[in-house]
N, C-alpha and C positions, 0 to 999 in steps of 0.2 A: 614599757608595755610591748610585748611581742604579739604581732598579728600573725596568725596562722592562715596559710592559704587554704582554700577549699580543696578537699580531696578530688583527684581527677579520676573519673570513672568514664570509660569509653565503651559504650554498649555494655556487655557483660564483663569487660576487662577493667579491673581495679589496678591502675598503674602504680598507685602509691603502695598498695599492698605487695606488689611484686618487687618494687624497689626495696622496701623494708626487708623482705625475705632475702634478697640478694646481698644486702649490706650488713646483715647481722653476722657478727664474728663467729659464733659457734657453728654456723652452717658451712663454713669453709673447711672444717675438719671432716665433714661427712658429705653426703650427697645433698644437693640443693632441692628444696621443696618447690620447684618451679617446673611446670610441665613444658613440653616441646611446643604445644599450642600457644601458651602464654608468651614464650620467647619469640615465636613467629609474629604474634599479634603486636608485641611491643616494637619489633623491627618494622613491621608495616606501618604502624602509627607514627614511628619516628621519620620514616621515609616520607610520609604524607606531610608532616610538619616541616621538614627540610625543604620539600618541593614547594611549599606555600611561601617560603621566605623570598623576598624580593632580590636578595644578593646572590641567590643561587642561579647559575646559568645552566641551561640544558644544551650542551654542545655535542656535535657529531664529528667523528674523525673523518678525515684527517684534519689536523689543526696546523696553522702556520703562526708561530709566535715571533713577533718582530719586537726588537728593542735593543738597547744598548748593553752589550755584554763586555765587561772589563776583565782582563786577565790579571789575577792577583799573584804576585810573586812572593 
């Protein structure tokens, strides 16, 4: 039995609908049916999700990276 996840809607943005439109094969031959606003909203939403992840570090330059560097011949 396949369990489908619930469709994700963020405000007025239906992310699943946008993904379906982007992944349909016939759209690659013509222009995509996705607005600039939808693309910007998906990018903003993705950024918010990535920033909520505990493994993501917000670092400021300059960085000093210390470690063992081995020369491979």
